[in-house]
C-alpha positions as semicolon CSV with decimal commas, in nm:
position;residue;x (nm);y (nm);z (nm)
1;M;3,455;2,050;-1,407
2;A;3,539;1,860;-1,721
3;V;3,617;1,946;-2,080
4;Y;3,685;1,672;-2,335
5;K;3,749;1,705;-2,708
6;I;3,718;1,453;-2,988
7;F;3,834;1,501;-3,345
8;P;3,669;1,402;-3,675
9;Y;3,780;1,106;-3,878
10;Q;3,666;1,246;-4,211
11;D;3,565;1,576;-4,371
12;T;3,535;1,721;-4,718
13;T;3,396;2,013;-4,919
14;V;3,166;1,979;-5,221
15;Y;3,145;2,239;-5,500
16;S;2,850;2,306;-5,730
17;M;3,079;2,416;-6,015
18;F;3,260;2,081;-6,010
19;P;2,981;1,831;-5,932
20;T;3,201;1,518;-5,943
21;M;3,510;1,663;-5,769
22;N;3,619;1,520;-5,435
23;T;3,835;1,716;-5,187
24;G;3,855;1,465;-4,903
25;I;4,215;1,535;-4,800
26;D;4,225;1,908;-4,870
27;P;4,367;2,110;-4,576
28;I;4,077;2,358;-4,607
29;N;3,701;2,321;-4,561
30;Q;3,504;2,590;-4,743
31;I;3,153;2,736;-4,716
32;S;3,096;2,994;-4,986
33;N;2,891;3,158;-5,258
34;L;3,121;3,297;-5,528
35;N;3,033;3,477;-5,850
36;F;3,276;3,443;-6,136
37;A;3,332;3,748;-6,358
38;I;3,325;3,553;-6,684
39;D;2,953;3,478;-6,668
40;T;2,833;3,600;-6,325
41;Q;2,746;3,241;-6,238
42;P;2,732;3,177;-5,862
43;S;2,923;2,874;-5,736
44;V;2,838;2,725;-5,396
45;A;3,059;2,524;-5,159
46;R;2,940;2,323;-4,859
47;T;3,135;2,127;-4,595
48;F;3,078;1,785;-4,436
49;I;3,240;1,687;-4,103
50;K;3,198;1,340;-3,948
51;F;3,282;1,224;-3,594
52;D;3,299;0,861;-3,492
53;S;2,980;0,730;-3,329
54;D;3,170;0,504;-3,088
55;E;3,370;0,799;-2,957
56;I;3,056;1,007;-2,909
57;N;2,873;0,724;-2,733
58;S;3,178;0,663;-2,515
59;M;3,144;1,016;-2,380
60;F;2,800;0,936;-2,237
61;N;2,886;0,584;-2,127
62;N;3,218;0,661;-1,955
63;Y;3,259;1,031;-1,885
64;I;2,965;1,270;-1,881
65;T;2,770;1,314;-1,559
66;G;2,520;1,584;-1,471
67;S;2,434;1,875;-1,699
68;Y;2,639;1,908;-2,018
69;D;2,678;2,084;-2,349
70;V;2,857;1,990;-2,669
71;K;2,988;2,237;-2,925
72;L;3,111;2,204;-3,280
73;R;3,433;2,401;-3,311
74;S;3,611;2,492;-3,633
75;F;3,885;2,747;-3,675
76;I;3,899;3,013;-3,944
77;A;4,177;3,032;-4,202
78;T;4,035;3,313;-4,420
79;A;3,707;3,500;-4,441
80;Q;3,579;3,751;-4,695
81;G;3,251;3,899;-4,807
82;I;3,094;3,862;-4,462
83;V;2,825;4,129;-4,425
84;E;2,577;4,198;-4,148
85;S;2,369;3,891;-4,062
86;S;2,557;3,633;-4,269
87;V;2,387;3,318;-4,139
88;L;2,559;2,979;-4,139
89;E;2,342;2,668;-4,105
90;I;2,443;2,334;-3,951
91;W;2,243;2,019;-4,029
92;P;2,275;1,643;-3,963
93;I;2,360;1,471;-4,292
94;A;2,131;1,218;-4,462
95;T;2,274;0,984;-4,727
96;S;1,995;0,747;-4,835
97;V;1,624;0,682;-4,788
98;N;1,622;0,307;-4,855
99;N;1,942;0,239;-4,660
100;P;1,992;0,526;-4,414
101;T;2,300;0,361;-4,258
102;L;2,508;0,405;-4,574
103;E;2,810;0,626;-4,504
104;W;2,943;0,895;-4,735
105;N;3,299;0,844;-4,857
106;Q;3,573;1,091;-4,771
107;G;3,781;1,021;-5,081
108;T;4,141;1,123;-5,149
109;G;4,108;1,441;-5,354
110;T;4,220;1,800;-5,316
111;Y;4,075;2,112;-5,475
112;L;4,121;2,122;-5,856
113;D;4,340;1,814;-5,887
114;Q;4,443;1,757;-6,248
115;P;4,268;1,540;-6,345
116;L;3,990;1,588;-6,089
117;T;3,975;1,323;-5,817
118;T;3,629;1,165;-5,809
119;D;3,668;0,877;-5,562
120;G;3,460;1,019;-5,279
121;A;3,170;1,243;-5,175
122;C;3,097;1,524;-5,418
123;W;2,818;1,761;-5,514
124;E;2,619;1,499;-5,704
125;S;2,677;1,190;-5,483
126;P;2,764;1,091;-5,126
127;F;2,979;0,808;-5,256
128;F;3,179;0,908;-5,567
129;G;3,150;1,098;-5,893
130;G;2,890;0,923;-6,105
131;G;2,761;0,726;-5,805
132;A;2,413;0,709;-5,654
133;A;2,258;1,052;-5,603
134;W;2,172;1,218;-5,276
135;P;1,827;1,102;-5,153
136;G;1,624;1,409;-5,254
137;V;1,352;1,591;-5,063
138;V;1,142;1,328;-4,890
139;G;0,987;1,297;-4,543
140;N;1,213;1,469;-4,292
141;I;1,503;1,494;-4,541
142;S;1,571;1,818;-4,725
143;M;1,797;1,935;-5,008
144;S;1,843;2,264;-5,189
145;W;2,006;2,382;-5,511
146;D;1,930;2,617;-5,800
147;G;1,878;2,434;-6,127
148;A;1,977;2,743;-6,324
149;Y;2,330;2,725;-6,188
150;A;2,397;2,374;-6,063
151;A;2,311;2,007;-6,093
152;A;2,094;1,849;-5,825
153;G;2,296;1,776;-5,514
154;G;2,508;1,947;-5,255
155;G;2,424;1,701;-4,980
156;A;2,102;1,616;-4,799
157;W;2,007;1,671;-4,437
158;Y;1,751;1,585;-4,173
159;I;1,538;1,878;-4,065
160;S;1,390;1,689;-3,769
161;S;1,378;1,361;-3,581
162;S;1,095;1,208;-3,383
163;T;1,182;1,433;-3,087
164;Y;1,385;1,727;-3,218
165;T;1,344;1,996;-3,480
166;F;1,683;2,121;-3,593
167;N;1,758;2,488;-3,633
168;N;2,129;2,526;-3,569
169;T;2,249;2,860;-3,706
170;V;2,534;3,101;-3,641
171;T;2,520;3,468;-3,745
172;F;2,843;3,641;-3,848
173;G;2,911;4,009;-3,905
174;P;3,209;4,203;-4,042
175;R;3,378;4,232;-3,703
176;T;3,257;3,923;-3,519
177;D;3,481;3,630;-3,436
178;K;3,482;3,400;-3,739
179;D;3,575;3,082;-3,551
180;L;3,282;2,842;-3,529
181;N;3,192;2,761;-3,169
182;T;2,827;2,665;-3,143
183;S;2,614;2,415;-2,953
184;V;2,498;2,109;-3,147
185;K;2,348;1,932;-2,847
186;T;2,011;1,853;-3,009
187;I;2,180;1,685;-3,306
188;I;2,404;1,481;-3,075
189;Q;2,100;1,377;-2,872
190;A;1,928;1,252;-3,188
191;W;2,236;1,041;-3,271
192;T;2,285;0,883;-2,928
193;G;2,097;0,690;-2,663
194;S;1,983;0,329;-2,648
195;S;1,766;0,382;-2,958
196;P;1,915;0,662;-3,173
197;E;1,654;0,856;-3,366
198;L;1,890;0,927;-3,659
199;P;2,206;0,769;-3,800
200;N;2,521;0,971;-3,741
201;H;2,659;1,082;-4,079
202;G;2,810;1,402;-3,947
203;F;2,738;1,771;-3,995
204;L;2,665;1,966;-4,312
205;L;2,768;2,334;-4,306
206;K;2,616;2,577;-4,556
207;W;2,505;2,937;-4,592
208;E;2,135;3,012;-4,555
209;G;1,924;2,988;-4,869
210;A;1,922;3,361;-4,947
211;A;2,303;3,367;-4,963
212;E;2,346;3,058;-5,180
213;F;2,321;3,080;-5,560
214;N;2,274;3,454;-5,527
215;P;2,407;3,614;-5,850
216;S;2,463;3,955;-5,690
217;K;2,824;4,069;-5,668
218;L;2,734;4,203;-5,323
219;V;2,657;3,857;-5,185
220;Q;2,979;3,657;-5,189
221;P;3,045;3,521;-4,840
222;V;3,348;3,292;-4,817
223;M;3,458;3,112;-4,502
224;Q;3,759;2,882;-4,518
225;Y;3,820;2,668;-4,211
226;Y;4,111;2,440;-4,130
227;S;4,020;2,079;-4,198
228;L;4,114;1,749;-4,038
229;D;4,409;1,736;-4,279
230;T;4,551;2,072;-4,183
231;N;4,919;2,096;-4,099
232;T;4,836;2,349;-3,826
233;I;4,719;2,307;-3,466
234;Y;4,359;2,397;-3,560
235;P;4,164;2,087;-3,673
236;P;3,787;2,092;-3,609
237;C;3,658;1,917;-3,298
238;L;3,359;1,838;-3,084
239;E;3,399;1,989;-2,738
240;F;3,206;1,822;-2,457
241;K;3,164;2,011;-2,130
242;W;2,985;1,882;-1,825
243;D;2,934;1,976;-1,463
244;D;3,100;1,723;-1,235
245;S;3,196;1,976;-0,969
246;V;3,179;1,874;-0,606
247;W;3,225;2,055;-0,277
248;N;3,281;1,790;-0,017
249;T;3,567;1,873;0,220
250;G;3,458;1,616;0,475
251;S;3,533;1,848;0,766
252;S;3,348;2,115;0,956
253;S;3,677;2,304;1,002
254;T;3,708;2,397;0,634
255;T;3,881;2,734;0,597
256;V;3,762;2,927;0,292
257;L;3,984;3,213;0,184
258;N;3,746;3,485;0,075
259;E;3,984;3,775;0,012
260;Q;4,152;3,929;-0,289
261;N;4,515;3,896;-0,178
262;M;4,615;3,530;-0,189
263;Y;4,885;3,298;-0,321
264;I;4,785;3,000;-0,534
265;S;5,033;2,729;-0,632
266;L;4,996;2,391;-0,801
267;A;5,049;2,092;-0,574
268;E;5,011;1,832;-0,851
269;N;5,190;1,931;-1,172
270;P;5,440;1,677;-1,309
271;G;5,497;1,923;-1,595
272;I;5,486;1,671;-1,881
273;F;5,184;1,464;-1,985
274;Y;5,112;1,215;-2,259
275;S;4,832;1,317;-2,494
276;E;4,591;1,057;-2,348
277;S;4,663;1,154;-1,987
278;F;4,420;1,266;-1,720
279;N;4,545;1,474;-1,427
280;K;4,393;1,607;-1,107
281;F;4,552;1,948;-1,044
282;R;4,549;2,032;-0,674
283;L;4,581;2,391;-0,554
284;N;4,769;2,514;-0,251
285;V;4,599;2,832;-0,132
286;R;4,712;3,072;0,141
287;P;4,663;3,441;0,227
288;K;4,922;3,679;0,087
289;Y;4,924;3,886;0,407
290;P;4,838;3,655;0,697
291;P;4,743;3,822;1,025
292;R;5,005;3,832;1,298
293;V;4,930;3,577;1,567
294;Y;5,122;3,406;1,846
295;Q;5,146;3,035;1,777
296;T;5,395;2,750;1,789
297;G;5,321;2,604;1,442
298;S;5,365;2,731;1,089
299;L;5,091;2,942;0,935
300;Y;5,136;2,751;0,612
301;T;5,019;2,416;0,743
302;T;4,660;2,541;0,734
303;Q;4,477;2,422;0,422
304;Y;4,273;2,701;0,269
305;Y;4,006;2,656;0,008
306;L;3,895;2,876;-0,276
307;P;3,536;3,002;-0,240
308;S;3,272;2,750;-0,341
309;G;3,127;2,820;-0,686
310;S;3,346;3,129;-0,731
311;A;3,668;2,989;-0,880
312;W;3,736;2,863;-1,232
313;Y;4,025;2,740;-1,445
314;A;4,132;2,795;-1,807
315;V;4,417;2,679;-2,032
316;K;4,616;2,881;-2,288
317;D;4,855;2,779;-2,561
318;L;5,181;2,938;-2,449
319;D;5,300;3,027;-2,802
320;T;4,981;3,162;-2,956
321;N;4,827;3,298;-2,632
322;E;4,493;3,149;-2,741
323;Y;4,253;2,980;-2,501
324;I;4,237;2,603;-2,546
325;V;3,992;2,576;-2,256
326;E;3,809;2,899;-2,176
327;F;3,677;3,014;-1,839
328;D;3,320;2,891;-1,816
329;D;3,090;2,977;-1,526
330;N;2,906;2,645;-1,565
331;Y;3,169;2,396;-1,677
332;T;3,513;2,496;-1,543
333;R;3,430;2,559;-1,178
334;I;3,693;2,438;-0,933
335;S;3,599;2,158;-0,693
336;A;3,708;2,074;-0,339
337;D;3,754;1,757;-0,134
338;A;3,908;1,675;0,204
339;S;4,258;1,746;0,071
340;S;4,228;2,074;-0,121
341;S;4,065;2,269;-0,400
342;Y;4,126;2,093;-0,733
343;F;4,021;2,050;-1,096
344;D;4,052;1,764;-1,344
345;L;4,202;1,801;-1,691
346;Y;4,187;1,567;-1,989
347;M;4,492;1,610;-2,218
348;N;4,337;1,456;-2,529
349;G;4,227;1,791;-2,667
350;F;4,575;1,945;-2,661
351;E;4,811;1,937;-2,956
352;P;5,123;1,738;-2,857
353;E;5,474;1,880;-2,836
354;R;5,346;2,217;-2,718
355;Y;5,352;2,410;-2,391
356;Y;5,041;2,529;-2,211
357;Q;4,962;2,765;-1,925
358;L;4,700;2,718;-1,656
359;L;4,504;3,016;-1,527
360;V;4,283;3,037;-1,219
361;K;4,009;3,299;-1,183
362;V;3,874;3,374;-0,836
363;N;3,585;3,594;-0,733
364;A;3,662;3,688;-0,371
365;G;3,668;3,993;-0,151
366;G;3,451;4,187;-0,392
367;S;3,703;4,151;-0,677
368;T;3,771;3,909;-0,961
369;T;4,138;3,818;-1,003
370;I;4,314;3,592;-1,254
371;Y;4,623;3,408;-1,129
372;D;4,881;3,288;-1,385
373;D;5,197;3,245;-1,182
374;E;5,398;3,025;-1,422
375;Y;5,158;2,730;-1,409
376;Y;5,306;2,559;-1,717
377;F;5,296;2,207;-1,857
378;K;5,377;2,027;-2,181
379;V;5,185;1,759;-2,371
380;I;5,389;1,500;-2,562
381;N;5,307;1,218;-2,803
382;G;5,212;0,899;-2,628
């Protein structure tokens, strides 16, 4: 199984109350509808996140085989005002009708700089404060704003391509996980291939229409996510997962250990990896309580395999105890070849200078058991 992460090269938030303000290097991305007590005027914030097209295309040209999924992940810093059925929308950004390849500018601003920084994408323009406006509502491009509270703008987005109709939404409630972890496969498909249907200008994140520019004090959802410029370990990313599992032991004498009590150890764990490394982790598997038999050789020279399709791996950050790679029935299954059971791990998605723990989940003998017997490694800067 394979999991590979790529990180954005630009992101920013635009604010209706400050239509020329750029926040391209702010450590926070915000999606919100806020009402200010002085005049009960709602102010809307939307976020743009852009990933490099060459990196995305490289995934399909060099890595992905078989079935796959790709998720946009962003990690929450603060959340407030989230009520039942708060719906977040994700759209592919459009910048221009006449020249659709034009890229929006990240800029170098932070929230409420004095004076305001206006050298990049903002509410009124994809380029800079006072620059050319967003393209408007035309063809398959949409925009939305409320003229009573804001100038025209806030970004533009494609609602469809020649093949796909986009409807990427995530519903949050008061007690749901606020991290964003949702499939954006249809958008990625529209951006890639030999003849892309749409230019890749990244993702636009906004609340649904009923929550934006709503003057009610009861409708004030605010989600603040860590941005590309965060000083934490939580930048946004695209997470690609694909099924490259194999079960080809090359021998009719394969011994599958289908019982609950077993020992699993790592045969291939150097312990330290550079951030661009790739490693094949091999697993030594043996029964915990082998049957007594008369023989002249060691019991432990027999190579046992984990059950086919019933073993998975995951990775945790050792300090935070958070999953970096989660158990996934489809995309983290453990493979097997003539040597042993194994799985492959790409280190690019791990923050360097941190320690991680490998976990193995096995469904055998009528039970599901997770093994975490000090399978540790560290990722360092290359």
